C-alpha positions in Angstrom: 120.9 107.5 87.5 118.4 107.2 90.2 115.2 109.5 89.5 112.7 109.6 92.6 109.1 109.8 92.0 107.7 112.2 94.8 104.0 110.5 94.6 105.5 106.6 94.8 108.6 106.9 97.0 109.5 108.8 100.3 111.9 111.7 100.2 115.6 111.5 101.1 115.6 111.9 105.0 117.2 111.6 108.2 116.2 110.9 111.8 112.9 109.3 111.0 111.4 106.0 112.5 111.1 102.7 110.6 109.3 99.7 112.0 108.7 96.4 110.8 105.1 95.0 111.1 105.3 91.0 110.7 101.8 90.4 110.3 101.4 92.8 107.3 105.0 92.0 106.1 105.3 95.9 105.8 108.0 98.7 106.7 106.6 101.7 108.1 108.6 105.1 108.2 107.4 108.4 109.5 108.7 111.9 110.3 112.3 112.7 110.0 114.2 115.8 108.7 114.8 116.3 105.0 117.9 118.8 105.3 115.2 121.9 105.4 112.0 120.8 107.1 110.8 118.4 109.8 108.6 115.7 108.1 105.0 114.5 109.0 104.7 111.9 106.3 103.8 108.2 106.7 104.8 105.6 104.4 104.3 101.8 103.9 106.5 99.5 102.1 105.2 96.1 101.2 105.2 93.8 97.9 108.1 95.8 96.5 106.3 99.2 96.3 105.7 102.4 98.7 102.1 103.9 99.4 102.2 107.1 101.1 99.4 107.3 103.5 96.6 110.2 103.0 97.3 113.4 105.0 93.7 112.9 106.2 94.8 109.9 108.4 95.5 111.4 111.8 99.0 111.5 112.8 101.5 113.1 115.2 103.2 116.4 114.4 106.3 117.1 112.2 109.3 115.5 114.3 112.8 114.0 114.0 114.7 111.9 116.2 111.8 110.2 117.7 111.0 106.6 118.8 108.5 104.2 117.7 107.3 100.3 118.2 105.2 98.2 116.2 102.2 96.7 118.5 101.3 93.1 117.0 98.3 92.5 119.1 96.5 96.0 117.9 98.4 96.5 114.6 99.1 99.6 115.4 102.3 101.9 115.1 103.1 103.6 118.5 105.2 107.0 118.3 106.9 109.0 120.8 
């Protein structure tokens, strides 16, 4: 049985964004809906593990069903 550690992996969610960063060899996910609340968490998956970015990092408000793109030139995640 799978047991999720809230500190080391993202929650179950839907309607989030996921973008690939080819330079950093990383998958980024943001936002979504967990069945109760809209989410504002930002996670990065690289080298086989997840990292939750601190809430002190400026990010958009809670949302689901949004779109995003990775900008290779500025190494930035753009969310709309």
